[in-house]
C-alpha positions as CSV (number, residue, x, y, z in Angstrom):
1,M,51.5,162.7,30.9
2,E,53.8,163.1,28.1
3,Q,56.6,163.8,30.4
4,W,56.1,160.4,32.1
5,L,56.1,158.5,28.9
6,A,59.4,160.1,28.0
7,V,61.0,159.4,31.4
8,I,59.7,155.9,31.1
9,S,61.0,155.3,27.5
10,E,64.4,156.8,28.4
11,V,64.8,154.8,31.7
12,G,63.0,151.5,30.7
13,F,65.6,150.1,28.6
14,P,68.5,150.2,31.1
15,I,66.2,149.0,33.8
16,V,65.4,145.9,31.3
17,V,69.1,145.4,30.5
18,T,69.8,145.5,34.2
19,L,67.3,143.0,35.3
20,Y,68.4,140.6,32.6
21,L,72.0,140.8,33.5
22,L,71.1,140.2,37.2
23,N,69.4,137.2,36.5
24,R,72.0,135.8,34.5
25,I,74.5,136.8,37.1
26,E,72.3,135.2,40.1
27,S,72.6,131.7,38.6
28,K,76.2,131.9,38.3
29,L,76.6,133.2,41.9
30,D,74.5,130.3,43.0
31,A,76.8,127.8,41.2
32,L,79.8,129.7,42.7
33,N,78.1,129.5,46.4
34,H,77.6,125.7,46.1
35,S,81.3,125.2,45.0
36,I,82.5,127.3,47.7
37,Q,80.4,125.2,50.3
38,M,81.5,122.1,49.1
39,L,85.3,122.9,49.1
40,P,85.8,121.8,52.8
41,T,84.4,118.5,52.1
42,Q,86.4,118.0,48.7
43,L,89.7,118.9,50.6
44,K,89.0,116.4,53.3
45,V,88.3,113.5,50.9
46,S,91.6,114.7,49.2
47,R,93.6,114.6,52.1
48,E,92.3,111.2,53.0
49,S,93.3,109.8,49.8
50,Y,97.2,110.6,50.2
């Protein structure tokens, strides 16, 4: 039992940090994905204005 607690205490912090960073990156990736999907529409509107 003590071995498991030692493993959890050693590995737990990196897991928490990784999950936190993945959560932050996820929202930025969603925004980037939306921007890339809107790019063809924006280019079409830009070409029509010239």
